[in-house]
C-alpha positions in Angstrom: -9.8 -7.7 36.5 -11.6 -5.0 34.5 -12.5 -5.6 30.9 -12.5 -3.0 28.2 -15.0 -3.1 25.4 -13.9 -1.6 22.1 -16.7 -0.9 19.6 -16.7 -2.5 16.2 -16.8 1.0 14.6 -13.5 1.9 16.4 -11.9 -1.3 15.3 -12.9 -0.7 11.7 -11.7 2.9 11.7 -8.3 1.8 13.2 -8.0 -0.9 10.5 -8.7 1.8 7.8 -6.1 4.1 9.4 -3.5 1.4 9.6 -4.1 0.3 6.0 -3.9 3.9 4.6 -0.8 4.6 6.7 0.9 1.4 5.6 0.0 2.0 1.9 1.4 5.5 2.0 4.5 4.5 4.0 5.8 2.6 1.0 5.8 5.8 -1.1 7.1 7.9 1.8 10.2 5.7 2.2 11.1 6.1 -1.5 10.4 9.9 -1.4 12.5 10.3 1.8 15.3 8.1 0.2 15.6 10.4 -2.9 15.4 13.5 -0.7 12.3 15.1 -2.4 10.6 16.0 0.9 9.3 19.5 0.3 5.7 18.4 -0.5 5.8 16.0 2.4 6.9 18.7 4.8 4.2 21.2 3.8 1.5 18.5 3.6 2.3 17.1 7.1 2.5 20.7 8.5 -1.0 21.4 7.1 -2.3 18.1 8.4 -0.9 18.7 11.9 -2.5 22.2 12.0 -5.9 20.7 10.8 -6.0 17.8 13.1 -7.0 19.5 16.3 -9.8 21.6 14.9 -11.2 18.6 13.0 -11.1 16.4 16.0 -12.7 19.1 18.2 -15.4 19.6 15.7 -16.2 15.9 15.5 -16.2 15.6 19.3 -18.0 18.8 20.2 -20.6 19.2 17.5 -21.1 15.7 16.1 -20.6 13.8 19.4 -18.7 11.0 17.8 -16.6 10.2 20.9 -13.2 8.5 20.7 -13.8 7.6 17.0 -13.4 11.3 16.3 -9.7 11.2 17.0 -9.2 8.3 14.5 -11.3 9.9 11.8 -9.5 13.2 12.3 -6.2 11.3 12.0 -7.3 9.7 8.8 -8.3 13.1 7.3 -5.2 15.0 8.6 -2.9 12.3 7.2 -4.0 13.0 3.6 -0.4 13.1 2.4 0.5 9.4 2.7 -2.4 7.7 0.9 -3.1 10.4 -1.7 -0.3 12.9 -2.4 2.7 10.6 -1.8 1.8 8.1 -4.5 1.2 11.0 -7.0 4.6 12.5 -6.2 6.2 9.0 -6.4 4.8 8.5 -9.9 5.9 12.0 -11.0 9.4 11.3 -9.8 9.6 7.8 -11.5 8.2 9.1 -14.8 10.8 11.9 -14.7 8.2 14.6 -15.1 8.4 16.0 -11.5 8.8 19.8 -11.8 8.7 22.6 -9.3 7.8 21.6 -5.7 7.3 18.0 -6.7 11.0 17.7 -7.4 12.3 19.5 -4.3 
């Protein structure tokens, strides 16, 4: 039987990714439920486009290995932990205008 060794750095990065994704998921469910998904759609599209170049940069130039993919995922998933809570509070406070209310 072969054993696989997972570095502590990778474990910590995966925990950070999971925590950020879980935190943002709370706000995402509300935003999806009220149908105000324009900001989410644009942010996730930008994140998907940015993911590959960021991951390749970290792998090719910084030589971070497999951790590069997780770090790139954290960076590319900026909507959930940062923008979604802001949009949620704008909707709740009834001062969401423009794209925040679409």
